[in-house]
N, C-alpha and C positions, 0 to 999 in steps of 0.2 A: 504494500500500500504506500502510495506517495503522500508526503505531508500536505501537498496542495489539495488533497481530497478532504482534509479535515477543516471544519469550520470552527472558529473561535467567536463566540457570541456573548452578549451580556447575560449574566447569571440572573434568571428570574425564578419566581416561586414554582413554575412548572418544571424546573430542573431539580428540585430538592429530592424527590424520590430517586432519581437517577444518581445524584451525588451521594445519597445515603447508601445505595447499593455499591457504589464504588468504594466508599470508606469501609464498608463491611468486608469487601474483598481484600482490602489492605489490612484488616484486623483491627480497625479502630473501634472504640466502644460507643461512638456517637449515635444518639437516637435521632429520629426525625426532628424532634423538638430542639435538639442541640444545633442541627443545621439551620432550622428556622431562626433561632436566636442569632447565629453567626451572620446570616444573610440580612437580618433586620438591622444589624449594626454596621454593615459593610456594603461595599460594592464588589462586584466580581465578574469573572468570565468562566465559561465552560467550553470545553472542546467537545464537539459533536462528530460522530461518525455514523452517518445515516440516522440521525436523530438520537442516537445512543450517547449518553454522557460518558466520555472516556477521559476526562481531565477537568480539574477545577482549580481555581485560585481566588482567594478573597483578599481584599485590601480594607483594613479598618482604619479610618482616619480619625485622629484625636485633635480636633481643632486645627490650628495652623502649626502645631508643634511637631508632630511625627505621625507615623502610621505603622501598623503591623501588617506583614504579609503572612497569610495563614491559609489553612485548609488546602494546601497544595498536595494534590494527589493525582496520580496518573494510572490509568488502567495497566495492569501487568503486561498485557499484550502490546502496549504502545511504548514501553520504556526502551531507552537507548536509541531513540530516533530524533532527539532534539525537541520533542514535544514539551517537556518540562521547561526548557528554556523559553519557548514561546509563551507559555502560560505565565512564567515569572516576569517576562518583559511586559506583558499586559498588566500584571499586578503592579509593577513599578510605575508604569504610565499613569495608573489610577492614583498613585501617591502624589502626583503633581510636584515632583521635585523635593518633597519633604524628606527628612531623615527617616529611614525605615528600620524596623526591628523584626526579627523572626526567631523561632526556635527550630534549629536544624536537627534532623535525624543524621545518623552516620552516613546513610546513603546519599542524602541531599547535600551534605557539607561541601563536597568538591565543586558542585555547580554554583552554590551560593558564593563561595570564595572567588570563583571566576567572574561573578557578577558584581564584585566590589564589596561584599560583606566581610566583616572581620569578626573574630571571636571576642566576646566580651565577658563571658561567664559560663557557668554550668547550671543546668536545671535537673533536679532530682525528683522523679515521680515516685510517690509512696502511696500504697493503698492496702486495704484489708479491713478487718473487723477489730474494733477496740474493746478492751475490757471496760466494764462500767467505771465511771469516774464521777466525782461530785463537781458541780459547777462552781468555779471560783466566786467568792462573795463580792468581789469588787468589779465584776463584769455584769453588764445588764443588757437586756434586749433593747435594741435601738427603737426609738420612736420616730414618727415622720419628721418631726422638727429637727432631728439630728442629721438629716440627709445633706443639707448644705455644708455642714462641718465635715461630714464623711467625704464628700466630693472634694472639698478643699484640701483635706489631709492626703487623700489619694493623689491629687495633682501634685502636691508638694513632694511626695515620695516617688511617684512615677515620672514626673517631669513633663507631664502633658495633661490637658483637660480631658478627663474621661467621664464627664457628667452624664452623657448619654448611657454609658455602660452602667454607672452607679444607679441611675434611675431604672434601667431595665432589671438589674439584679434586685432592686427593692420590690419590684412587682412580682417576681417569680421566686424569690428566696427570702432569707431573713438575715438581718445584720445584728451584730452584737457590738457593744462599745465599752471602752473604759473612759471614764470622765474624771478629771481632777480639777478642782476649783471651778467647776461648772462647765469645763470645756472638754470636748472629745479629743483624746490624745492617742487613741488607738481603736481599730475596728477589725472585725472579721465578717465574712459573708459565707453563707451556705446555700446551696441550691441543688436540685436534682440534675444529674448529669451521668450519662453513660450507664454503668451497672448499678449506680446508687446515688450518692451525693458527693459533691466536691466542695471542699472548704477553701475559700479564697475569693478575692484577695484578702490577705492579712497584712495590715499596716500598723506599725507600732514604733515607739521610740527605742525599744530595747527588746532583747530576746525573752526576758522574763515576762513582759507584757504580752508578747506574741504567743508564748506558750499558754498563758491564761486565756487568751482569746480563742485559741484552738480548742482548749479543754472545754470551754463553755459550749462550743458547737458539738463536740463529741458527746458531752453529757446529755444534750437534747436529742441525739440520734443514736442511742445505745445499740440498737439492733441493725443499723444501716451499714452497708458496704461504703466505705469512705475513701476518698482520694484527695491527696494534697500534692501540688507541684511547688516545691520550694527551691530556693537558690542554693548553690554550693556554698556561697559566702554566709548564709544565714546561721550556720552552726546547729540547725535543728534536726539534721538527718538521723543521727544516732538516737536522739530523744524520741523521734517519731517511730523508729523501729521498736523501741521499748514499749511504746503504747500499742503496738500491734500492726502498725502501718509499714509494711515491708517495702524496701527499695526495689522497684521492678524495672527501672530504666530511667529515661529522661531524654535530654538533648543538649545541644550547645546554643547558648544565647548569642545572637549575632546582630550586628548593626551596620548599616550602610549610610554614610554621611554623618556629619557631626551635628550634635544637638547641644545648644547652649545649656549648661548646667548651673545649678546654684546650690549653696550649702543648705541642707535640709536636716531637721532633727528627726524626721520620720523616715522609716525604711520599709520596703516591701519584703516581707518574710515568706509570703506565698502568693502565687500568681492567681488571677481569676481563672485562667487555664492557659495552656500553651498557645492558643490562638490569640488571646487578647493581651497577654503579658501580665 
């Protein structure tokens, strides 16, 4: 098959079922609802072979600060033909010149490096069932009035305005917060994802607060299959294993282009997921 026979078209809701089938072929845990969320917060393209979805890429823009390139998957019969590069080029075009981030698999790493991405960190995926724990007394369920503070704290830690993502998470999941002197100084989110629930993002000033925010969510979902994607720099990996969340893989955090940074007291200890950062 020649590459010219493949069409790359805008990703619409009519392509979600085909994209879901493609991700299942790749062994991803994503549900239809997870694809719907990704598309609702992003723009994207799909590759079509006689109307069959054989490749996808999404670009999630965060204000004018940066974008993440995500949900890059190619049908196993199409690999090695340059199709992944074409999809990535379309994803980068949608970023409109902004700095871009992504989480690379080992297989995708060489392509991303050729396209100007550099390694900036390591992501560790943990999942499993946790033993029962008590909720920390200084963590509370977030109220609607806390959302502006949560969004501001997330922007401080992530370095970009993700207000749309925070609002979406508030509608489908639950936030917990730590407050001191009346101000939100840390938060965690939990929502349904894949085989169970995912905890993230988790943003806090220090690892002790991050652990408390995670424990609060574990305590509320004692029988659930849980997943957390943390950073290698967080120092939480061994602690998560002790809680029952086994290290099962992860990826390489990469960035293309420079993004102006600033000193922040808040730090991201767990990602929303590997698509959104």
